[in-house]
C-alpha atoms as one frame of an Amber mdcrd trajectory, in Angstrom:
protein
  -9.654  -6.966   8.478 -10.207 -10.723   8.535  -9.816 -12.713   5.364 -11.869
 -15.680   6.656 -15.412 -14.387   6.545 -16.964 -17.790   5.714 -14.311 -20.440
   6.249 -13.870 -21.061   9.965 -14.932 -24.706   9.688 -13.700 -25.315   6.164
  -9.990 -24.525   6.265  -7.303 -27.179   5.791  -7.542 -30.077   8.266  -4.596
 -30.963  10.489  -4.910 -34.700  11.260  -4.369 -35.322  14.945  -0.976 -36.671
  15.963  -0.913 -40.099  17.527   0.496 -40.036  21.081   4.155 -40.943  21.543
   4.668 -44.407  23.010   7.330 -46.069  25.120   7.879 -49.819  24.877   8.029
 -52.215  27.806   8.324 -55.987  27.896   5.527 -57.660  29.819   5.659 -61.326
  30.842   2.527 -63.408  31.328   3.202 -67.031  32.136   5.480 -68.294  29.390
   4.663 -65.446  26.975   6.571 -62.236  26.433   4.684 -59.375  24.820   5.297
 -55.758  23.992   3.391 -53.263  26.129   3.078 -49.683  24.892   2.722 -46.990
  27.525   1.942 -43.334  27.038   2.022 -40.051  28.872  -1.340 -39.909  30.664
  -1.994 -36.321  29.570  -1.179 -37.091  25.916  -3.765 -39.889  25.894  -6.363
 -37.605  27.450  -5.749 -34.883  24.849  -5.946 -37.396  21.985  -9.363 -38.469
  23.310 -10.652 -34.928  23.926  -9.634 -33.173  20.698 -11.897 -34.000  17.749
 -10.238 -31.900  15.061  -7.854 -29.095  14.104  -7.922 -26.848  11.058  -5.487
 -24.199   9.838  -5.964 -21.540   7.172  -3.283 -20.328   4.769  -2.394 -17.428
   7.087  -1.767 -19.698  10.100  -4.976 -19.297  12.146  -5.702 -22.563  13.964
  -9.215 -23.695  14.880  -9.675 -26.611  17.322 -12.795 -28.520  18.354 -12.851
 -30.738  21.447 -15.322 -32.394  23.791 -15.223 -32.161  27.555 -16.780 -35.498
  28.483 -13.815 -36.877  30.444 -11.925 -35.138  33.243  -8.192 -34.597  32.627
  -5.748 -36.530  34.826  -5.010 -34.974  38.201  -1.966 -32.691  38.199   0.039
 -35.298  40.115  -0.748 -37.964  37.487  -0.304 -36.016  34.250   3.268 -37.175
  33.674   2.549 -40.786  34.597   3.043 -43.619  32.099  -0.076 -45.657  31.337
  -1.436 -48.097  28.780  -4.523 -47.229  26.753  -6.520 -49.757  28.771  -5.365
 -48.129  32.029  -6.354 -44.720  30.673  -9.839 -45.847  29.661 -10.410 -47.700
  32.931  -9.479 -44.573  34.894 -11.703 -42.130  33.000 -13.981 -39.976  35.117
 -16.951 -38.421  33.282 -17.528 -34.680  33.500 -20.981 -33.792  34.819 -22.323
 -31.021  32.580 -23.706 -29.261  35.662 -20.310 -29.177  37.378 -18.854 -25.861
  36.181 -15.681 -26.400  38.202 -14.999 -29.683  36.380 -15.764 -28.046  33.041
 -13.337 -25.215  33.834 -10.587 -27.717  34.717 -11.016 -29.453  31.351 -11.017
 -26.114  29.512  -7.868 -25.082  31.344  -6.106 -28.272  30.239  -6.839 -27.576
  26.552  -6.748 -23.798  26.292  -3.687 -22.330  24.516  -3.946 -19.210  26.739
  -4.354 -18.805  30.524  -7.919 -19.295  31.744  -9.468 -16.615  34.023 -11.108
 -17.393  37.358 -14.562 -16.518  36.042 -16.081 -17.225  32.645 -17.822 -14.589
  30.517 -21.246 -15.035  28.963 -22.455 -13.886  25.519 -25.011 -11.066  25.401
 -27.556 -13.486  23.981 -27.597 -17.288  24.143 -27.526 -18.720  20.591 -30.488
 -20.784  19.437 -29.939 -24.505  19.925 -27.551 -24.208  22.867 -28.192 -24.634
  26.585 -25.120 -22.710  27.663 -22.120 -20.806  26.229 -19.090 -19.607  28.207
 -16.017 -17.660  27.090 -12.748 -18.494  28.827 -10.150 -16.398  26.991 -10.115
 -13.608  29.558  -8.491 -10.336  28.468  -6.057 -11.770  25.897  -6.558 -10.759
  22.265  -4.691 -13.586  20.523  -7.059 -16.543  20.994 -10.791 -17.104  21.370
 -11.700 -19.860  23.866 -15.354 -20.879  24.026 -17.094 -23.749  25.824 -20.677
 -24.544  24.826 -23.393 -27.067  25.593 -25.748 -27.997  22.693 -29.362 -28.563
  23.668 -29.419 -32.149  22.388 -26.233 -33.213  24.145 -25.145 -33.925  27.674
 -21.525 -33.094  26.833 -19.803 -29.716  26.812 -17.755 -28.898  23.726 -14.796
 -26.544  23.379 -13.720 -24.406  20.427 -10.510 -22.378  20.300  -9.361 -20.079
  17.498  -5.770 -18.889  17.528  -5.480 -15.679  15.523  -2.493 -14.163  13.733
  -0.782 -10.829  14.105  -2.847  -8.007  12.622  -6.264  -9.591  13.252  -8.857
  -7.442  14.991  -9.954  -9.536  17.976 -13.543  -8.241  18.102 -14.082  -8.677
  14.377 -12.713 -12.207  14.754 -15.108 -12.850  17.639 -18.027 -11.742  15.463
 -16.982 -14.137  12.673 -16.465 -16.890  15.263 -19.974 -16.502  16.672 -21.693
 -16.112  13.305 -20.115 -19.273  11.906 -19.868 -21.477  14.972 -23.397 -20.842
  16.262 -25.049 -20.047  12.921 -26.468 -22.301  10.252 -22.970 -23.206   8.962
 -21.531 -24.518  12.183 -24.552 -25.912  14.003 -24.631 -29.318  12.212 -21.061
 -29.926  13.432 -21.776 -29.025  17.022 -25.240 -30.133  18.138 -24.242 -33.790
  18.322 -21.484 -35.467  20.275 -19.436 -38.077  18.427 -19.498 -41.453  20.117
 -16.302 -43.436  20.441 -15.213 -46.823  21.698 -13.745 -46.430  25.139 -15.558
 -43.170  26.021 -16.350 -42.607  29.670 -19.731 -43.934  30.824 -22.260 -41.482
  32.176 -22.898 -41.522  35.916 -26.107 -43.266  36.829 -26.318 -45.164  33.545
 -28.431 -48.285  33.839 -27.121 -49.837  30.649 -25.092 -52.997  30.909 -21.385
 -52.203  30.823 -19.731 -53.162  27.526 -16.737 -55.514  27.652 -13.394 -53.724
  28.020 -11.534 -53.347  24.726  -7.919 -54.471  24.371  -4.962 -52.320  23.373
  -5.273 -53.182  19.678  -8.925 -52.147  19.437  -8.376 -48.982  21.459  -5.527
 -48.028  19.128  -7.802 -48.759  16.158 -10.443 -46.415  17.614  -7.828 -43.698
  18.207  -6.563 -43.898  14.616 -10.141 -43.642  13.337 -10.822 -40.710  15.666
  -7.734 -38.844  14.413  -9.436 -38.195  11.033 -13.144 -38.700  11.782 -13.867
 -34.952  11.626 -12.377 -34.478   8.152 -14.417 -35.092   5.016 -11.321 -35.484
   2.820  -9.676 -38.148   4.995 -10.631 -41.806   4.902 -10.109 -44.720   7.267
  -9.489 -48.234   5.900  -9.688 -51.039   8.403  -8.214 -54.549   8.254  -7.560
 -56.988  11.115  -3.820 -56.212  11.423  -3.487 -52.892   9.560  -5.328 -49.596
   9.437  -4.687 -46.889   6.864  -5.776 -43.256   6.901  -5.405 -41.139   3.751
  -6.570 -38.000   1.971  -6.025 -39.337  -1.540  -8.634 -38.886  -4.244 -11.719
 -41.077  -4.486  -9.802 -43.739  -6.425  -9.125 -46.361  -3.762  -7.307 -48.874
  -5.959  -3.927 -48.151  -4.377  -5.286 -48.456  -0.825  -6.919 -51.783  -1.759
  -3.638 -53.050  -3.209  -1.769 -51.876  -0.114  -4.106 -53.432   2.454  -4.135
 -56.720   0.524  -0.345 -56.744   0.281   0.615 -55.827   3.847  -0.803 -58.900
   5.663   0.953 -61.192   3.162   4.218 -59.313   3.665   3.881 -59.386   7.442
   3.702 -63.184   7.268   6.912 -63.135   5.190   8.620 -60.873   7.729   7.655
 -63.251  10.530   8.815 -66.298   8.593  12.205 -64.756   7.761  12.816 -62.842
  10.995  10.956 -64.750  13.769  10.753 -63.357  17.265   9.770 -64.679  20.644
   7.667 -61.594  21.359   3.899 -62.078  21.194   2.528 -59.523  18.741  -1.175
 -60.204  19.280  -1.665 -56.735  20.766   0.026 -55.027  17.812  -1.912 -53.012
  15.242   0.131 -51.565  12.396  -1.053 -48.208  11.078  -0.176 -45.999   8.113
  -0.897 -42.368   7.220  -0.740 -41.287   3.565  -0.749 -37.636   2.514  -1.740
 -36.538  -0.976   0.463 -33.456  -0.585   4.241 -33.761  -0.380   4.414 -30.461
   1.507   2.191 -31.910   4.260   4.386 -35.004   4.344   7.510 -32.862   4.717
   5.811 -30.814   7.457   5.031 -34.020   9.366   8.618 -35.181   8.915  10.001
 -31.847  10.112   7.783 -32.020  13.213   9.474 -35.327  14.068  12.954 -33.823
  13.559  13.664 -35.932  10.456  14.772 -33.158   8.112  17.753 -35.279   7.026
  15.278 -37.623   5.270  13.598 -35.061   3.002  14.588 -37.212   0.019  12.273
 -40.029   1.135   8.703 -40.925   0.131   7.850 -42.707   3.396   9.253 -43.285
   6.878   8.475 -45.348   9.945   7.742 -43.067  12.916   8.613 -45.411  15.752
   7.476 -43.225  18.652   4.039 -42.648  17.137   3.827 -46.251  15.885   2.838
 -45.403  12.306   4.190 -45.400   8.761   3.938 -41.946   7.187   3.980 -41.581
   3.391   2.934 -39.319   0.536   1.499 -39.946  -2.912   1.484 -36.624  -4.792
  -1.050 -36.281  -7.634   1.807 -36.050 -10.137   2.710 -39.726  -9.583  -0.732
 -41.332  -9.826   0.432 -43.521 -12.730   0.425 -47.242 -12.034   4.209 -47.457
 -12.282   4.502 -44.911  -9.488   1.959 -46.865  -7.438   4.151 -49.936  -7.832
   7.151 -47.959  -6.609   5.217 -46.623  -3.636   4.114 -50.165  -2.801   7.794
 -51.197  -2.764   8.488 -48.303  -0.408   5.648 -49.396   1.883   7.014 -52.939
   2.042  10.357 -51.439   3.034   8.881 -49.265   5.797   6.466 -51.969   6.943
   9.460 -54.219   7.585  10.969 -51.499   9.788   7.643 -51.400  11.602   7.542
 -55.167  12.031  11.157 -55.349  13.209  10.606 -52.555  15.720   7.873 -54.622
  17.370   9.845 -57.849  17.001  12.814 -56.253  18.810  10.683 -54.539  21.466
  11.668 -51.176  19.949  15.369 -51.781  20.633  17.643 -50.319  17.950  18.585
 -53.034  15.440  21.827 -52.679  13.467  21.340 -50.795  10.174  23.017 -53.554
   8.142  20.202 -55.894   9.206  17.342 -53.395   9.394  18.017 -51.592   6.103
  19.371 -54.661   4.324  16.253 -56.745   4.926  13.910 -53.790   4.347  15.308
 -53.603   0.800  15.213 -57.376   0.497  11.434 -57.381   1.052  10.700 -54.579
  -1.424  10.263 -57.180  -4.178   7.139 -58.600  -2.592   5.811 -61.996  -1.453
   7.924 -64.049  -3.890  11.172 -62.685  -2.448  12.244 -66.044  -0.999  11.966
 -67.665  -4.455  14.040 -65.098  -6.317  17.346 -65.944  -7.991  19.880 -63.343
  -6.825  21.987 -61.502  -9.378  24.689 -58.877  -9.048  22.227 -56.394 -10.557
  20.134 -56.689  -7.378  22.594 -54.462  -5.569  24.421 -52.715  -8.387  27.424
 -55.020  -8.548  26.888 -56.314 -12.098  29.736 -54.154 -13.429  32.208 -55.142
 -10.732  35.281 -57.207 -11.512  36.510 -59.890  -9.098  39.071 -57.392  -7.806
  36.292 -54.827  -7.251  34.298 -57.366  -5.272  37.369 -58.192  -3.198  37.791
 -54.522  -2.279  34.096 -54.274  -1.411  34.296 -57.381   0.787  36.977 -55.660
   2.842  34.420 -52.969   3.693  31.966 -55.438   5.249  33.375 -55.481   8.813
  33.159 -51.684   9.030  29.580 -51.681   7.686  28.498 -54.405  10.107  29.804
 -52.307  13.020  28.039 -49.062  12.005  25.333 -47.330  13.999  22.686 -45.244
  12.243  24.604 -41.976  12.368  27.534 -43.625  10.611  25.296 -45.496   8.174
  23.355 -42.398   7.072  26.387 -40.073   7.109  28.180 -38.897   3.968  27.134
 -37.961   0.458  24.009 -39.325  -1.226  26.216 -41.607  -3.315  28.042 -42.936
  -0.250  24.759 -43.561   1.561  23.271 -45.372  -1.464  26.330 -47.610  -1.598
  25.918 -48.554   2.074  22.268 -49.410   1.407  23.257 -51.624  -1.551  25.938
 -53.340   0.490  23.445 -54.036   3.301  21.106 -55.580   0.713  23.926 -57.799
  -0.564  24.381 -59.121   2.982  20.664 -59.946   3.349  20.652 -61.675  -0.053
  23.688 -63.729   0.898  22.206 -64.776   4.256  18.932 -65.889   2.646  20.255
 -67.410  -0.597  23.928 -68.211  -0.152  24.761 -68.855   3.503  22.640 -72.017
   3.655  24.823 -73.623   0.979  28.078 -73.114   2.901  29.580 -76.370   4.157
  28.421 -77.329   7.677  25.948 -74.396   7.581  27.934 -72.201  10.041  25.517
 -69.256   9.731  22.342 -71.217  10.394  21.698 -69.540  13.759  23.177 -66.135
  12.906  19.885 -64.217  13.236  18.845 -66.122  16.357  22.181 -65.325  18.025
  21.815 -61.680  17.040  18.406 -61.232  18.667  19.259 -63.291  21.728  22.195
 -60.969  22.425  20.157 -57.863  21.607  17.459 -58.815  24.137  20.102 -59.608
  26.750  22.151 -56.411  26.555  20.311 -54.000  24.243  23.449 -53.103  22.276
  23.416 -53.498  18.479  27.203 -53.768  18.165  27.412 -56.495  20.812  24.536
 -58.273  19.073  26.442 -58.215  15.780  29.543 -59.611  17.487  27.457 -62.389
  19.051  25.864 -63.188  15.680  29.277 -63.985  14.130  30.539 -65.554  17.398
  34.204 -64.622  16.900  36.670 -62.724  14.715  37.236 -65.976  12.808  33.483
 -66.334  12.305  33.352 -62.845  10.796  36.302 -63.602   8.516  34.576 -66.758
   7.317  31.370 -64.798   6.639  33.262 -62.200   4.562  35.073 -64.933   2.613
  31.847 -66.808   1.851  30.066 -63.563   0.914  32.847 -62.865  -1.592  32.709
 -66.417  -3.001  28.927 -66.222  -3.390  28.935 -62.928  -5.303  31.894 -63.876
  -7.475  30.007 -66.961  -8.607  26.583 -65.287  -8.989
């Protein structure tokens, strides 16, 4: 017996995943810019699916629209930009049942039969309804055409073991085509970049760039959910399901543009970022945050409150209700500055892996906020206030090994060992920004420039670190000056 008699459309929302991107460098005249490309089928699915919901027993309900034909089989694995994808969209004619079937087939979680089935009676308010689940009893697949729309919609409901399929179908029809579901289904959501209708006499709108198409996709990923909100700024967009109090989101969106300017000032890059839009997703539930992290294979970071998901190009975070106090908001803002630097540096390095000593060191450096460049460093900044000169000497001897680490080595070990590596990376960033400039003849003036020049040339973080210090003697000098700086701080 079903437990969902009246909740088909009101179960927990599953915000749509952003498509995974691959970075390419594109050259236009004298400019170099980052170009994100995506699997053509992933982009089509992200356009077609309007929403997903899951109940506590694991049943998944999906709503989609069939206004754009899926890529041809030969093109589904191709790599395209968002602009390419939009330019190549072919609208589905609602009268073309073969085209409708092809779109259904691309989205259905179960095999689609050769011939659709019709309901015994057409529901009021709908021109047409077709069932495409065939003889399977695990999933309901239904395409329908509302009377006031020229676009077919698709609904699928994946059941769980023990459900009676025909009882589920009765609930599905009562809710989807009854008074509860009809307001959700009789209109078709418009979206920037949607395919034009054939024969339209309206003047064609100007083509949107990558940034605006990404903005529309982020908005679309939560548009179907009442509990999720979309906050839009020129360079950042934030989606969240926090409570109605928006004070934290306002503080965050005011802070991030200021911090991005600081990142650029401290870590300049020759890559044009005008097509970049930085996005963030904030869960109110830590369990949802951990689920998202697990889906990305990041179970080794369960201790975190936020992470930068490079492939999906978004910062993911959580703000559980238990930490709504202002002090916790301040801590979460520090965490966002940290992750936003990772986001910035990923774009600035064209998504090439940057050494953890630089990436994690500067991410911590920027946690303090916009006045970071005016701070007066102290040993307490990185936990060295209780160290004797001999302790500092022993720590300095660890620097060459830390500078050579990749991420596996940096994150490896106990929590205490990992925290120490983070603190040591911060001490390096603090020295570069506040101590290295005072060294006689300024030998480290171009250290960061040399690092990124080598990284862009060969793509290897260890070779980039070697190039940054120029020679073994250059590294020895750096270690000696680091030690002198922290002894005298």
